[in-house]
Steps between C-alpha positions, in 0.01 A plus 500: 500500500193412713282662241575237240284245684152505653430303810177307560348776715561754226344280235193435728459878561561592133238255369262526801515125564575280794860405594442134411378595151792734459731204574327309222551795253860528595551126460339508149706786391823355629418167333475685173823682561677173586381348179659788310828433683488779758603449866219564740462571875221317689240749635624779277439593133671734259319839516546543121366160418204531738399839353538376149274203560252698707456789249494279190208311645692169519525476883271284723 
């Protein structure tokens, strides 16, 4: 089950960005998910949604 979500350190490493910037990315993605009616976890983001946004060129 842990593989469903990325933590801030994983996002930072994956995107080669700082941890504070990774928090901003996660916050933005979670805001989008909440607007669509999904439950989110602070400091974590859905791996599927993150990869979809990143590879489609829509991510920060």
